[in-house]
matplotlib code that plots the C-alpha trace (Angstrom):
import matplotlib.pyplot as plt

x = [-35.3, -34.0, -34.9, -33.5, -34.8, -32.0, -32.0, -29.6, -28.4, -27.3, -27.0, -23.3, -22.3, -24.6, -23.8, -20.1, -20.3, -22.7, -21.2, -22.4, -24.7, -27.2, -29.7, -30.4, -33.9, -35.2, -39.0, -41.6, -45.0, -46.9, -45.2, -47.4, -44.4, -42.6, -45.5, -45.5, -41.7, -42.0, -44.4, -42.8, -39.0, -38.7, -40.4, -38.2, -35.5, -32.8, -29.1, -28.7, -28.3, -30.7, -32.9, -32.2, -35.0, -34.7, -37.7, -36.8, -39.2, -37.6, -34.0, -33.0, -29.3, -29.1, -31.3, -28.9, -25.7, -27.0, -28.5, -31.9, -34.1, -36.8, -38.4, -38.0, -34.2, -31.9, -28.2, -25.9, -23.4, -21.2, -19.1, -19.2, -18.2, -20.5, -21.3, -23.5, -27.1, -29.3, -31.4, -33.8, -37.5, -39.1, -39.2, -37.2, -35.1, -34.1, -33.2, -31.1, -29.3, -28.7, -27.4, -24.9, -23.8, -23.4, -21.3, -18.9, -18.2, -15.3, -16.2, -16.1, -16.5, -20.1, -21.4]
y = [9.5, 7.2, 8.1, 6.8, 7.2, 8.0, 7.8, 8.7, 5.2, 5.0, 8.5, 9.0, 5.6, 5.8, 9.4, 8.7, 5.7, 7.0, 8.1, 11.1, 13.9, 13.5, 16.0, 15.6, 16.8, 17.2, 17.0, 16.7, 15.1, 18.2, 20.4, 21.2, 22.4, 19.1, 17.0, 19.1, 18.7, 14.9, 14.7, 17.3, 17.2, 13.7, 15.2, 18.3, 16.5, 18.1, 17.5, 15.0, 11.2, 10.7, 12.3, 11.4, 12.0, 12.5, 12.6, 15.4, 14.3, 10.9, 11.8, 14.4, 13.7, 14.6, 17.6, 18.8, 18.1, 19.8, 22.7, 22.4, 25.3, 25.2, 22.6, 21.5, 22.0, 20.9, 20.0, 19.0, 16.0, 14.8, 11.7, 11.8, 15.5, 18.1, 21.2, 23.0, 24.0, 25.0, 28.1, 28.3, 28.3, 24.9, 25.4, 23.5, 26.3, 28.1, 24.7, 23.7, 27.0, 26.6, 23.1, 24.2, 27.1, 24.7, 22.2, 25.1, 25.7, 24.0, 20.6, 20.0, 16.9, 15.9, 17.7]
z = [0.0, 2.7, 6.3, 9.6, 13.2, 15.5, 19.3, 22.2, 22.0, 18.4, 16.8, 17.3, 16.0, 13.0, 12.1, 12.3, 10.1, 7.3, 4.1, 2.3, 3.5, 6.3, 7.3, 11.0, 12.0, 15.5, 15.8, 18.5, 18.7, 19.6, 17.0, 13.9, 11.9, 12.7, 11.4, 8.2, 7.8, 8.3, 5.3, 3.0, 3.5, 1.8, -1.3, -1.6, -3.5, -1.3, -2.1, 0.8, 1.0, 3.8, 6.5, 10.0, 12.4, 16.1, 18.5, 20.8, 23.5, 23.8, 23.2, 25.7, 25.6, 21.9, 22.4, 25.1, 23.2, 20.0, 22.0, 20.4, 21.6, 18.9, 16.7, 14.1, 14.4, 11.5, 11.5, 8.6, 8.9, 6.0, 6.2, 10.0, 10.3, 11.7, 9.5, 11.9, 12.3, 9.3, 9.7, 6.7, 6.0, 5.4, 1.7, -0.9, -2.4, 0.8, 2.4, -0.6, -0.4, 3.3, 2.7, 0.1, 2.4, 5.3, 3.4, 2.6, 6.3, 7.9, 9.4, 13.2, 15.4, 16.3, 19.4]

ax = plt.figure().add_subplot(projection="3d")
ax.plot(x, y, z, "-o")
ax.set_aspect("equal")
plt.show()
């Protein structure tokens, strides 16, 4: 599965221009669950076109705008439209269910 590294400088431009479904994942260096997610999420076969990673420690502007309070934090973007936060265990089936539910919510502008 394709993966992108996003920063405060390019996240908005890239998320607005990317077609399809992007799973935006905020992680941190000292977070064990984040390290696990980095290895496992690409292998889950989730119904997304790409994973977009944000290092929360280096991108405080995005952390503030997305109101990230815990790591890993996940958000759903489709065709440049924001579909909100995903709250699900880091397992394939619950994440896939949360993705489908998230895509059924009304889209908003990116934070």
